[in-house]
C-alpha positions in Angstrom: 94.4 103.9 105.0 91.5 106.2 104.8 92.2 109.8 103.9 89.8 112.3 105.4 89.9 112.3 109.2 92.7 109.7 109.1 95.8 110.2 106.9 95.2 113.9 106.2 94.5 116.8 108.5 91.2 118.7 108.7 92.6 121.2 106.1 93.2 118.3 103.7 97.0 118.5 104.0 99.3 115.7 105.2 101.6 116.2 108.1 105.3 116.0 107.4 105.9 113.2 109.8 103.1 111.1 108.1 104.5 111.8 104.6 108.0 110.7 105.7 106.6 107.6 107.4 104.8 106.6 104.2 108.1 106.9 102.3 109.9 104.9 105.0 107.2 102.2 104.7 107.6 102.0 100.9 111.4 101.9 101.2 111.0 98.9 103.6 109.0 97.0 100.9 105.5 97.6 102.2 102.6 98.6 99.9 100.8 101.8 100.9 97.2 102.3 99.7 94.8 105.2 100.2 91.3 103.8 100.6 88.8 106.6 100.4 85.2 107.6 99.7 86.7 110.4 97.5 86.1 110.5 93.8 88.8 111.6 91.4 87.5 115.2 91.6 87.9 115.2 95.4 91.6 114.2 95.1 92.2 117.7 93.8 92.0 119.1 97.4 95.4 117.4 98.1 98.8 118.6 97.0 99.8 116.5 94.0 102.9 115.1 95.7 100.8 114.0 98.7 98.1 112.4 96.6 100.7 110.5 94.7 102.8 109.2 97.6 100.8 106.0 98.0 101.4 103.0 95.7 97.7 102.6 95.0 94.5 104.6 95.4 91.2 102.9 96.1 88.5 105.5 95.5 84.7 105.6 95.5 84.5 103.6 98.8 86.2 100.6 97.1 84.7 100.8 93.6 87.8 102.1 91.7 91.4 100.9 92.0 94.3 103.0 90.5 97.9 102.1 90.3 99.7 105.3 91.1 102.9 105.2 89.1 101.2 105.0 85.7 97.6 105.9 86.7 96.3 102.6 85.3 92.7 101.8 86.3 92.8 98.2 87.6 89.2 98.0 88.5 86.1 100.2 88.2 82.6 99.4 89.1 79.7 101.4 87.5 76.1 101.9 88.4 74.0 100.6 85.4 72.7 103.4 83.1 69.0 102.6 83.7 69.4 103.0 87.5 71.4 106.2 87.0 68.6 107.6 84.8 65.9 106.8 87.4 67.7 108.4 90.3 68.6 111.6 88.3 65.1 112.0 87.0 63.6 111.4 90.5 65.7 114.2 91.9 65.1 116.5 89.0 61.3 116.0 89.3 61.3 116.8 93.0 64.0 119.6 93.2 66.3 117.4 95.3 70.0 118.0 95.3 72.0 115.2 93.8 75.7 115.3 92.8 76.7 113.2 89.8 80.2 112.0 90.1 82.3 109.9 87.7 86.0 110.2 87.0 86.5 114.0 86.7 82.8 114.6 85.8 81.0 116.6 88.6 77.4 117.8 88.0 74.7 118.9 90.5 71.0 119.2 90.1 70.9 122.1 92.6 73.8 124.2 93.8 73.8 124.7 97.6 76.0 126.9 99.7 77.8 123.9 101.2 78.5 122.5 97.7 79.8 125.9 96.5 82.1 126.1 99.5 83.5 122.7 98.8 83.9 123.6 95.1 86.1 126.5 96.0 88.3 124.1 98.0 88.5 121.8 95.1 89.1 124.6 92.6 86.4 123.2 90.2 82.8 124.5 90.0 80.3 121.7 89.1 77.9 122.1 86.2 74.3 122.5 87.1 72.0 120.2 85.2 68.3 121.0 84.8 67.2 118.1 82.6 68.0 114.5 82.1 69.5 115.3 78.7 72.2 117.5 80.3 73.2 114.9 82.8 76.0 112.3 82.1 74.6 108.8 82.8 74.3 106.9 79.5 77.4 104.8 79.9 76.8 104.2 83.6 78.4 106.2 86.5 80.8 105.5 89.3 78.4 107.0 91.8 76.5 109.9 93.3 76.7 112.0 96.4 74.0 113.9 98.3 74.4 116.5 101.1 70.7 117.6 101.2 67.3 115.9 101.0 69.0 112.7 102.3 65.9 111.0 103.7 63.9 111.2 100.4 66.9 110.0 98.3 67.6 107.2 100.7 64.0 106.0 100.8 63.8 106.0 97.0 67.0 103.9 96.7 65.8 101.5 99.4 62.5 101.0 97.6 63.2 101.3 93.9 66.9 100.9 93.1 68.4 97.6 94.2 71.5 98.1 91.9 72.8 100.8 94.2 73.2 101.6 97.9 74.4 104.4 100.0 76.8 104.9 103.0 77.3 107.7 105.4 80.8 109.0 104.7 80.7 112.2 106.8 78.1 114.1 108.8 75.2 115.1 106.6 76.6 113.4 103.5 75.9 110.1 101.7 77.9 108.4 99.0 75.8 106.4 96.5 77.6 103.4 94.8 76.9 100.2 93.0 75.5 97.5 95.3 78.3 95.4 96.7 81.0 98.1 96.6 82.8 98.5 100.0 86.2 99.6 101.1 87.1 96.1 102.1 86.0 94.6 98.8 88.2 97.0 97.1 91.1 96.2 99.4 90.7 92.5 99.0 90.5 92.7 95.2 93.8 94.6 95.1 95.4 92.3 97.7 94.4 89.3 95.6 96.1 90.8 92.5 99.3 91.5 94.6 99.2 88.1 96.4 99.0 89.7 99.8 97.2 87.6 102.4 94.6 89.1 104.7 96.8 88.6 107.7 99.4 91.0 106.2 96.9 93.9 105.8 96.7 96.7 108.3 93.6 98.9 107.7 93.3 102.3 109.2 90.2 104.6 109.4 88.0 106.8 111.5 84.4 106.7 110.1 81.4 104.4 109.6 82.5 103.5 106.0 85.8 102.2 107.4 84.4 99.7 109.8 84.2 96.8 107.4 87.9 97.0 106.4 89.0 97.3 110.0 87.0 94.2 110.9 88.3 92.1 108.0 91.9 93.1 107.8 94.6 91.3 109.7 94.9 94.4 111.9 92.3 97.2 112.2 93.5 100.5 113.5 91.3 103.4 114.5 92.8 106.9 114.8 92.2 108.8 118.1 89.5 111.0 116.6 87.5 108.1 115.3 83.8 107.6 116.1 83.1 105.2 119.0 81.7 102.4 116.7 85.0 102.5 114.7 87.1 102.3 117.8 85.0 99.3 119.0 85.8 97.5 115.6 89.5 98.2 115.9 92.4 96.1 117.3 94.3 99.2 118.2 93.5 102.9 118.7 96.2 105.5 118.1 97.3 108.0 120.7 97.5 110.7 118.0 94.6 112.0 115.9 94.6 112.9 112.2 95.8 116.4 112.9 98.8 115.1 114.7 100.3 112.5 112.4 98.4 109.4 113.6 99.7 107.7 110.4 103.3 108.2 111.5 102.5 106.6 114.8 101.0 103.5 113.1 103.9 103.1 110.6 106.5 103.4 113.2 104.8 100.6 115.2 104.5 98.5 112.0 108.2 98.9 111.2 109.1 97.8 114.7 107.0 94.7 114.3 104.3 95.7 116.8 101.5 94.5 114.5 103.1 91.2 113.5 100.4 88.7 114.5 99.1 85.5 113.1 95.7 87.0 112.2 92.3 87.1 113.7 
C-alpha cells in the first residue's frame, strides 16, 4: 500500500483502526508492504511504531526494498554518478532548486519556504550546497526531488539524461529516479523473492505514481480520495478516504475473502 494519501492521514499519522487492521493481517499470515515515493528521510514524519508496522518498506517509488525486522536492504537502485553530476551542475549553474536525496542524506541547491516548512515536519534541516564539490554524488544517488523550476528540470532530463526519469508524486513535486524504477517493479521484485504470485497481490494507492501497481497487481484498490485516473485503473474504490481508515476497510474485506479472485 502507498503511504501518503492512502495509508496515512493528511497529518502523516495512521488511524488506530488501520494500524490494528495491519496487525490483524500479519497475524493471519499476510505480508504487509508500504510502497512509497518517500525516501528514508521522509519516513521520519511517521511515528516509529507506525513506520515499522509493515513487514517490508519499498521506498523511492520502487527503487529501494527494506526488510523491516532487521532493516536489511534487499535491493537498491542508484542513478549513475556521471548523470548525478550533470543534473546537479545544471541546477547550480541556473539557480534551480534541486533536492539531493539518498539514504539519510538530504541536500538542497536552494532553500525555499515550502522546503523549510517540510523540513520542520521532518525535524531535519537539509544542507544547502552551493558547489558541485559540496554535493554528494560520487557513488551514485538514490534520487532527487524538485518542487520548483519543474519545467526546466524536466526538459533537461528528457533531452540529456536517459539514465533517469521523473514522476509526479504530489501536486507541484516530481521525484527523479533511475530509469526503469517504478512501484510495480519494486513490488514484483519483492514478490519474486517471497514466491508470491501476482494474483495474490493487492495494491492500494491514490496518485499517479500508484497507477502502474494497481494495473498489474491481482487486485488494484483506489482509496476514496484518489485522483480520477487512479480510480479508473482500480478494480475497487473504497468508501472511506485516507483520513477515515480506508486501509482498515480494505483489510477487513481481504480477511473475509472479498478479493479472492483468479486474477485479471
